[in-house]
C-alpha positions, 0 to 999 in steps of 0.5 A: 539130032535134028533141031526144030521149033515149037512155040518159037523156041529151038529144041533139040530132042534128048535121049534117055538112058533110063532103062526103066523108062518106056519111051513111046513114039507118036506120029501125027498126020498134021504137024500143026497139032503137034504142040497142042497134043504135047500140051494135052499130054503134059496135062495128062501127066505124060512127058512129051518131047518133040523129036521131029515136026510130026513126032513126039517121044512120050513117057508115062512116068506113072505107068508100072510097065510098057503095057500099061503105058501103051494102053493108057496112051492109046486110050488118051490118043483115041479120046484126043482124036475124037475131037479132031476127026481129020487128024491121024495118030500112030503110037509105037 
């Protein structure tokens, strides 16, 4: 896996083997906001792991299932984007 830097730290993405955990990928159009988005997700009780300069893998540990996790993450992302109209985010 490719390593990259966030806050001056070299990070290597981790893989999860927990089949009960739903991992969602977020891609962001402006990588300058990646760290801010990851921090905000953490404050929203999500775990965000950088996997590329423009992408995060996100886990919502309190969601009951994938549908709930996606619904809540998409709601969060729309609110986050509303404060940054030039930044586009894709959630998978």
